[in-house]
C-alpha positions in Angstrom: -24.0 -45.8 41.9 -24.0 -49.6 43.0 -23.2 -52.2 40.5 -25.2 -55.0 39.9 -22.9 -57.4 42.2 -23.1 -54.8 44.8 -26.6 -54.9 44.6 -26.9 -58.6 44.6 -24.7 -58.9 47.8 -26.8 -56.1 49.7 -29.7 -58.2 49.9 -30.2 -61.2 52.5 -31.9 -64.0 50.5 -34.8 -66.0 52.1 -33.8 -69.6 53.3 -34.4 -72.0 50.9 -36.4 -74.2 52.8 -39.0 -71.2 53.5 -39.0 -70.5 49.5 -39.7 -74.5 49.0 -42.4 -74.3 51.7 -44.4 -71.5 49.9 -44.3 -73.5 46.8 -46.2 -76.4 48.4 -43.0 -78.6 48.3 -42.9 -81.6 50.6 -39.2 -82.2 52.2 -38.9 -85.3 49.7 -39.6 -83.3 46.8 -36.4 -81.1 47.0 -32.8 -81.3 48.2 -30.4 -78.2 49.0 -27.2 -77.6 47.0 -26.4 -74.6 48.9 -28.0 -72.2 51.6 -29.9 -70.5 48.8 -29.9 -73.3 46.1 -32.2 -76.3 45.9 -32.9 -79.2 43.2 -36.3 -79.8 42.7 -37.5 -83.6 41.9 -39.1 -83.8 38.6 -41.6 -86.3 39.9 -43.7 -83.4 41.5 -45.5 -83.4 38.1 -46.9 -86.7 38.7 -48.6 -85.7 41.6 -52.1 -83.4 41.4 -51.4 -79.7 41.2 -52.3 -78.4 44.8 -53.6 -75.0 43.9 -57.1 -74.2 42.9 -57.6 -73.3 39.4 -55.5 -73.3 36.2 -52.0 -71.7 36.3 -51.4 -68.9 33.5 -48.3 -69.0 31.4 -46.5 -65.5 30.5 -43.9 -65.1 28.0 -41.7 -62.2 27.8 -40.2 -61.6 24.5 -38.6 -58.5 22.9 -38.1 -56.4 19.6 -34.9 -56.9 17.5 -31.7 -56.8 20.0 -29.5 -53.7 19.7 -26.3 -52.9 21.4 -28.1 -50.6 23.6 -30.0 -53.6 25.1 -33.7 -54.3 25.9 -33.6 -56.5 29.2 -36.0 -59.4 28.7 -34.4 -60.9 31.7 -34.7 -57.9 34.0 -38.6 -57.3 32.8 -39.2 -61.0 33.5 -38.1 -60.7 36.9 -39.7 -57.2 37.5 -42.9 -58.7 36.2 -42.8 -61.5 38.5 -41.9 -59.3 41.5 -44.5 -57.1 40.9 -47.1 -60.1 40.5 -46.2 -61.1 43.7 -46.3 -57.7 45.3 -50.0 -57.4 44.1 -50.8 -60.7 46.2 -50.6 -63.2 43.2 -49.0 -66.4 43.6 -46.1 -66.4 41.0 -42.9 -68.4 39.8 -40.3 -67.4 37.5 -38.9 -69.8 34.9 -35.6 -68.8 33.4 -32.8 -70.2 31.5 -29.3 -70.9 33.2 -26.4 -68.4 32.0 -23.5 -70.0 29.8 -20.1 -69.0 30.5 -19.3 -68.0 26.9 -21.3 -64.7 27.1 -20.6 -64.1 30.7 -16.8 -63.9 29.8 -17.2 -62.5 26.4 -19.5 -59.5 25.6 -23.0 -59.7 26.6 -22.0 -60.8 30.3 -24.2 -62.7 32.7 -28.0 -63.6 32.4 -29.3 -63.1 36.1 -30.8 -59.7 35.7 -29.6 -56.2 36.8 -30.4 -53.3 39.2 -33.3 -54.3 41.4 -34.5 -56.7 39.2 -32.1 -59.9 39.7 -32.0 -63.5 40.8 -30.0 -64.8 43.4 -27.1 -66.0 44.2 -25.8 -63.7 41.3 -22.3 -64.9 41.4 -23.1 -68.8 41.4 -25.8 -68.7 38.9 -23.6 -66.7 36.3 -20.6 -69.1 37.0 -20.8 -73.0 37.5 -24.1 -72.7 39.6 -25.0 -76.5 40.2 -23.1 -78.1 37.3 -26.1 -78.5 34.9 -23.7 -76.9 32.0 -20.8 -79.4 32.8 -23.0 -82.6 33.1 -24.3 -81.5 29.7 -20.8 -81.1 28.3 -19.5 -84.1 29.7 -22.2 -86.5 28.2 -22.1 -84.8 24.8 -18.4 -85.5 24.8 -18.7 -88.9 26.3 -20.7 -89.7 23.3 -17.9 -88.1 20.9 -15.1 -90.3 22.7 -17.2 -93.3 22.5 -17.4 -92.6 18.7 -13.9 -92.3 18.2 -13.0 -95.2 20.4 -15.2 -97.5 18.4 -13.7 -96.3 15.2 -10.5 -96.9 16.4 -11.2 -100.6 17.8 -12.2 -102.1 14.6 -15.3 -100.2 13.5 -17.7 -102.9 13.6 -20.6 -100.8 12.8 -18.3 -99.5 9.4 -18.5 -95.6 10.4 -17.5 -93.4 7.7 -15.3 -91.1 9.4 -15.7 -88.4 6.6 -19.5 -88.6 7.6 -19.3 -88.3 11.2 -21.8 -85.5 12.5 -21.1 -85.5 16.3 -18.5 -82.8 17.3 -17.6 -81.8 20.6 -18.8 -78.9 23.0 -17.1 -76.3 25.4 -18.8 -74.1 27.5 -16.7 -71.0 26.5 -16.2 -68.8 23.4 -13.3 -70.1 21.5 -13.0 -69.5 18.0 -9.7 -71.4 17.6 -11.6 -74.5 18.4 -14.3 -74.3 15.7 -12.6 -76.4 13.2 -9.7 -79.1 14.3 -8.2 -82.3 13.2 -8.0 -85.2 16.1 -6.3 -88.4 16.2 -3.1 -86.9 15.1 0.5 -88.6 16.9 0.3 -91.9 15.3 -1.5 -95.2 15.1 -1.9 -95.5 19.0 -3.4 -91.9 19.1 -7.0 -92.7 17.2 -8.0 -92.2 13.6 -7.2 -88.7 12.3 -10.2 -86.9 11.2 -11.6 -83.2 10.7 -14.1 -82.3 13.4 -14.6 -79.2 15.7 -16.2 -77.9 18.9 -19.4 -76.1 19.4 -20.4 -74.2 22.6 -22.3 -76.0 25.1 -25.4 -74.2 24.6 -25.8 -75.3 21.0 -25.4 -79.1 22.2 -28.2 -81.1 21.0 -28.0 -82.7 24.5 -29.1 -79.4 25.9 -31.7 -79.1 23.6 -33.1 -82.6 24.4 -32.7 -82.0 28.3 -34.4 -78.9 27.9 -37.2 -80.4 25.7 -37.6 -83.6 27.7 -40.7 -84.5 29.7 -39.0 -86.9 32.0 -36.1 -89.2 32.6 -37.7 -91.9 30.2 -38.6 -89.4 27.5 -34.6 -88.1 27.7 -33.5 -91.7 27.4 -35.6 -92.2 24.0 -34.2 -88.9 22.6 -30.6 -90.1 23.7 -31.2 -93.4 21.9 -32.0 -91.8 18.7 -29.5 -89.1 18.5 -27.9 -89.2 15.0 -23.9 -89.2 15.1 -23.0 -90.1 11.5 -23.2 -92.5 8.8 -22.0 -95.8 7.6 -19.9 -96.6 4.5 -23.2 -97.5 3.0 -24.9 -94.2 3.9 -26.7 -96.0 7.1 -27.5 -93.8 9.9 -25.4 -94.4 13.1 -27.0 -93.6 16.7 -26.1 -93.2 20.2 -27.8 -96.4 20.7 -26.1 -98.6 18.5 -23.1 -97.4 20.1 -24.1 -98.4 23.7 -23.7 -94.7 24.9 -27.3 -94.2 26.3 -27.2 -95.5 29.5 -23.9 -93.9 30.9 -24.9 -90.5 29.0 -28.2 -90.6 31.3 -26.4 -91.4 34.2 -24.2 -88.2 33.7 -27.5 -86.2 33.3 -29.5 -87.6 36.2 -28.7 -84.6 38.4 -29.0 -82.2 35.7 -32.6 -83.1 34.7 -33.7 -81.8 38.2 -34.6 -78.0 38.1 -32.9 -75.4 40.1 -34.8 -73.4 42.7 -33.6 -69.9 43.5 -35.0 -66.3 44.4 -35.1 -62.9 43.1 -34.1 -60.0 45.1 -37.3 -59.6 46.4 -37.7 -63.3 47.5 -40.0 -64.5 44.4 -39.5 -68.1 43.6 -37.5 -68.5 40.3 -36.9 -72.0 38.8 -33.8 -71.8 36.8 -33.0 -74.6 34.2 -31.5 -75.4 30.8 -29.6 -72.6 28.7 -30.0 -73.2 24.9 -28.9 -70.1 22.9 -31.8 -68.7 20.7 -29.7 -67.7 17.6 -28.1 -71.4 17.5 -30.8 -73.4 19.5 -34.2 -73.1 20.5 -33.8 -70.5 23.1 -36.3 -71.5 25.9 -35.7 -72.6 29.3 -36.5 -76.4 30.2 -40.0 -78.1 29.6 -39.4 -79.5 33.3 -39.0 -76.1 34.9 -41.7 -74.4 32.9 -44.3 -77.2 34.0 -42.8 -77.1 37.6 -43.6 -73.2 37.9 -47.3 -73.8 36.6 -47.8 -76.6 38.6 -46.4 -74.8 41.9 -47.6 -71.0 41.5 -50.7 -69.5 39.9 -48.7 -67.4 37.5 -45.4 -68.7 35.6 -43.4 -66.0 33.9 -40.8 -67.1 31.3 -38.7 -65.8 28.4 -37.6 -66.6 25.2 -34.1 -65.3 23.9 -33.3 -62.8 21.8 -36.4 -61.1 19.4 -39.6 -62.6 19.2 -38.9 -63.7 15.5 -35.9 -66.1 17.2 -36.8 -67.6 20.5 -40.2 -66.9 20.8 -41.1 -68.6 17.4 -39.4 -71.6 18.4 -41.1 -71.5 22.0 -44.4 -71.7 20.0 -43.4 -73.7 17.0 -41.1 -76.2 19.1 -41.5 -76.1 22.6 -45.1 -75.5 23.2 -46.0 -77.8 20.5 -44.0 -80.7 21.9 -44.9 -79.9 25.5 -48.6 -78.8 25.0 -47.9 -75.4 26.6 -49.8 -72.5 25.9 -49.8 -68.7 27.1 -52.1 -66.5 28.6 -50.0 -63.2 27.6 -47.0 -62.3 25.6 -45.1 -59.4 26.8 -42.9 -57.5 24.0 -40.0 -55.7 25.6 -38.8 -52.2 23.9 -36.6 -49.5 25.0 -36.6 -45.8 23.8 -32.8 -46.3 22.8 -33.1 -49.4 20.8 -36.0 -47.9 18.8 -33.8 -44.9 18.3 -30.8 -47.2 17.1 -33.7 -49.0 14.6 -34.4 -45.4 13.7 -30.7 -44.6 12.2 -29.3 -43.1 15.1 -25.5 -44.2 16.2 -24.9 -46.1 19.4 -22.8 -42.8 20.5 -25.8 -40.3 20.0 -28.5 -42.1 22.0 -28.6 -39.6 25.1 -30.0 -36.4 23.6 -33.8 -36.3 23.1 -35.0 -37.3 19.7 -38.7 -38.5 19.4 -38.5 -38.3 15.5 -35.8 -41.1 15.6 -38.0 -43.2 18.2 -40.6 -42.7 15.4 -38.7 -44.0 12.7 -37.6 -47.1 14.6 -41.4 -48.1 15.5 -41.8 -50.2 12.3 -39.7 -52.8 14.3 -41.8 -53.0 17.2 -45.0 -53.0 14.9 -43.4 -56.1 13.0 -43.0 -57.9 16.2 -46.5 -57.1 17.2 -47.5 -58.6 14.2 -45.9 -61.9 14.5 -47.4 -62.2 18.0 -50.8 -61.8 16.3 -49.7 -64.5 14.0 -50.0 -67.0 16.6 -53.1 -65.7 17.8 -51.7 -64.4 21.2 -52.2 -61.4 23.3 -49.2 -58.8 23.2 -48.6 -56.5 25.8 -45.9 -54.0 25.0 -43.6 -53.1 28.2 -41.2 -50.0 27.6 -38.3 -50.7 29.8 -37.7 -47.5 31.1 -34.0 -46.2 31.2 -33.0 -42.8 33.3 -32.5 -40.6 30.3 -35.7 -41.5 28.4 -38.1 -38.1 27.9 -41.7 -38.1 28.3 -42.1 -36.9 25.0 -39.8 -39.8 23.6 -42.2 -42.6 25.7 -45.3 -40.5 24.2 -44.3 -41.5 20.9 -44.3 -45.2 21.8 -47.5 -45.1 23.7 -49.5 -43.3 20.8 -48.4 -45.9 18.4 -49.5 -48.7 20.8 -52.6 -47.2 21.3 -53.1 -46.9 17.4 -52.3 -50.5 17.0 -54.7 -51.5 19.7 -52.2 -53.0 22.0 -51.9 -52.8 25.7 -49.0 -50.6 26.8 -47.0 -50.1 30.3 -43.7 -48.3 31.3 -41.9 -50.3 33.7 -39.1 -49.0 36.1 -38.0 -52.5 37.2 -34.5 -51.7 36.9 -34.6 -48.9 39.3 -37.5 -49.8 41.5 -38.0 -53.6 41.2 -41.3 -55.2 41.9 -42.7 -51.9 42.6 -41.6 -50.0 39.2 -43.4 -52.8 37.2 -46.8 -53.0 38.9 -48.5 -51.3 36.0 -46.8 -53.6 33.7 -48.1 -56.4 36.0 -51.8 -54.9 35.9 -51.8 -55.0 32.3 -50.9 -58.5 32.0 -53.3 -59.4 34.4 -56.0 -57.5 32.9 -55.3 -58.7 29.4 -54.4 -62.5 30.0 -56.7 -64.8 27.9 -56.6 -68.3 27.4 -56.6 -69.5 23.8 -55.0 -72.1 22.1 -52.0 -70.7 19.8 -51.7 -71.2 16.0 -48.6 -72.7 14.7 -46.9 -71.1 12.0 -46.8 -74.4 10.0 -48.1 -77.9 10.0 -45.4 -80.7 10.5 -46.5 -82.6 7.5 -45.7 -79.7 5.5 -42.3 -80.0 3.1 -39.2 -79.0 5.0 -38.5 -76.0 2.3 -42.2 -74.6 3.1 -41.7 -74.8 7.1 -38.5 -72.8 6.2 -40.4 -70.3 4.0 -43.4 -70.0 6.4 -41.0 -69.0 9.3 -39.0 -66.6 7.0 -41.9 -64.7 5.2 -44.5 -64.6 8.4 -41.8 -64.0 11.1 -38.9 -62.1 9.1 -41.0 -60.4 6.4 -38.5 -62.0 3.9 -39.7 -62.2 0.3 -38.3 -65.8 -0.4 -35.5 -68.2 0.9 -32.6 -69.4 -1.2 -31.1 -72.6 -0.9 -27.3 -73.6 -1.3 -26.3 -76.5 -3.2 -25.2 -78.0 0.1 -28.7 -77.0 1.7 -30.5 -78.9 -1.3 -28.4 -81.8 -0.4 -29.6 -81.9 3.1 -33.0 -81.4 2.4 -32.9 -84.6 0.1 -31.1 -86.5 3.0 -33.7 -85.3 5.5 -36.6 -86.7 3.5 -34.6 -90.1 2.4 -34.2 -90.6 6.1 -37.5 -89.9 7.3 -37.2 -86.8 9.3 -39.0 -84.5 7.0 -41.8 -84.4 9.8 -39.9 -82.5 12.3 -40.0 -78.8 12.9 -37.5 -76.4 12.2 -35.0 -74.6 14.6 -33.7 -71.7 12.5 -30.2 -70.2 13.4 -30.1 -66.8 12.3 -28.5 -63.6 13.5 -30.4 -61.9 16.3 -29.4 -58.3 15.3 -31.8 -58.0 12.4 -35.0 -59.6 11.1 -33.1 -60.6 8.1 -29.9 -63.0 8.0 -27.8 -59.7 7.4 -26.9 -58.3 10.9 -26.4 -54.8 9.7 -29.9 -54.2 8.5 -31.9 -52.7 11.3 -35.5 -51.5 11.7 -37.9 -53.5 9.5 -36.1 -54.8 6.5 -38.0 -55.2 3.3 -37.6 -57.2 0.0 -34.8 -59.5 1.0 -34.1 -63.2 0.9 -32.5 -65.6 3.4 -30.0 -67.8 2.3 -29.9 -71.4 3.8 -26.6 -72.8 3.6 -27.1 -76.1 5.8 -29.7 -78.2 7.4 -28.5 -80.4 10.6 -30.6 -83.3 11.7 -31.3 -83.4 15.5 -33.1 -86.3 15.9 -32.7 -86.7 19.7 -34.1 -83.0 20.3 -36.8 -83.5 17.4 -35.8 -80.8 15.1 -34.0 -79.8 12.2 -31.3 -76.9 12.7 -31.5 -74.8 9.8 -28.1 -72.8 9.5 -28.9 -69.2 7.7 -26.3 -66.5 6.8 -22.9 -66.5 8.4 -24.3 -67.9 11.9 -21.9 -69.9 14.0 -22.5 -72.6 16.5 -19.3 -71.6 18.2 -19.1 -67.8 19.1 -15.7 -65.8 19.7 -14.5 -63.6 22.0 -14.6 -59.8 21.6 -11.3 -57.7 21.2 -12.0 -56.6 25.0 -13.7 -59.5 26.8 -15.6 -59.0 29.7 -13.0 -61.7 31.4 -10.4 -58.8 31.8 -12.2 -57.3 34.4 -13.4 -60.3 36.4 -11.0 -61.1 39.6 -11.1 -62.7 42.8 -10.0 -60.2 45.8 -9.9 -61.5 49.3 -12.4 -64.2 48.7 -14.8 -62.0 47.1 -15.6 -62.1 43.0 -15.1 -58.7 41.5 -16.1 -57.5 37.8 -19.1 -60.0 37.1 -21.9 -58.6 35.6 
C-alpha cells in the first residue's frame, strides 16, 4: 500500500499558470514561487468579482478529536474535489502546516490518501516562508523591547511586567520558561520570559485576521507588549516597531495558491492552532476563495467547540463572513473511542460502542444549530467500518433530522465524496449566523456563554490570577473584545481524559491575556500550554533525506 508521500509523487500537478487562469487571475495578480506554488496579490479583493452570483462558503469541522483521527483536512479536500467533479467552480481555503506537529506527533497537514494538496513536502516544511516571516517579525519586536530597556528605558517599562515572549515554529518544552540577559551588564537586563510556538503568536493571529496591509499596520501599532512602572500600557507603536515588522510581513500577507491531487485550486495561508489560538486560515485567503470561485471550502481546527466556535465568534464577526453549510466530520473509530473502547480494540465490529459514542456527535450538532447554521454530517469511512456500524450513525442522524453522507475520499478522492458534495449542495442555505454572545457583555459572561453553550459546562471558575486579569481588562478598556478560549481539544470539558459528552463539570480559567492587535482576549483554561512538547518518539526520528528525496514525512 502506498503511503501519502508516494501517492503525492505519483501525480503530475497542473502548471500553476493554468490554475491561476482557471480562477480568472490576470498575470499581474499573481507571482510564481515554484513550478506549482504562487502568491496571490491581495489587491484582487478590491476589484469586482468576475463570476455571476454570490459564492457560498462551506465550513468543515468535526466531533471531539481522538487518537483514531477524524480527517477534517482530508474531508475538506475530498469535498472540494467532489464539487469540482460535479462541474462546480470550487476553491479550497486551508491553513498552513506548522513544523511543530510535522516533527512531533500529529504529522503534516496536507491531507492524506487520494485527498491531498500538492506539493506535499514543500507545504509541510518551509513552503513559501510565511511562518518564518511571522517568527522573525514577532522576535524583532522582542529584541527591540529588550534593547529599549537596555539603552536607558525611556518609556519606563517594568521588566517584571513585560508580556511579549519569543516564538519558535517547533515543539520545544525546554524553552517554555527561560531567563534572558545573563552574562553581565553588556548582555542586557536579566528577566524571566519564555517561548511560545509560532502558531500561537499574536502576529500569526493578526496576519490571519487582517483585511489588508493597512489593517495589519493598525493591528501592529496597538500590540500590547507590557506595562510601565506606573501601570501604563506599552505598545509596539511606542517602541517604533510597526514599520519594520510590517516590512517583514509584506510577502507573508499574500496568500499561497496550490492545488489538490485532482487539480482543484487551493489557497493555503496562515496557521493558528485552534486549541491555543483561533484555528482558522486567513481572512484574505477565505475572501479570495469566495472572490474567485462559486464554492469556497474551508476548515476550522479540532472539534466544533474550539476552531468552529472561534471561526464564527471571532473570524466571521470581524470579517463579515457567513457560511452556507457546515460539515461535521465523524468516524466510526472515533465514536467507538467516545463509547469507551480502547485504542487497541477499535478493529472488531461493535455497533453498541458506536451507539454509546453518539452523544458526542449529538452535542456538536446542537452546537452548530446554536449558531443558526445548517449541519451536514459526513462519516469519513475507514476500510474496516462495517455496514452495521455505519447504520447506527445514519439512523441517529435521520432521527435528528440532519443530512448524512458516507464519504470515501481517502481511498477514492473526489469520486468517493460525491454523495457528500450533493448533500452539501442540496442543503446549503444563506442565512445570517447568530453569535453566542454580544461584545458589550461582561467578559466573564462571554466566557460562561461559550462554556455552557459549546462545552456543556455547569459553570466557570476563575482563579485569583484570572480575577485580577479580568479587572485589568476592564480598567484598560479591552472588555469589548471577543474571547478566544484555549482549551484541550481532547474533550468538551477542560479535562482531556473525559471523552464522550461530559456533564456536571466546571471549566477553570487560570489566566486571561490581552491580544489587542489580534482583537481578542486569550482565555487559558485547565493545563493548556502555548508551547507544545515532543512525544516520547517524535515523528522527526523517521524523516530523512535519501538521494535528494525526503522520506518518512506524513
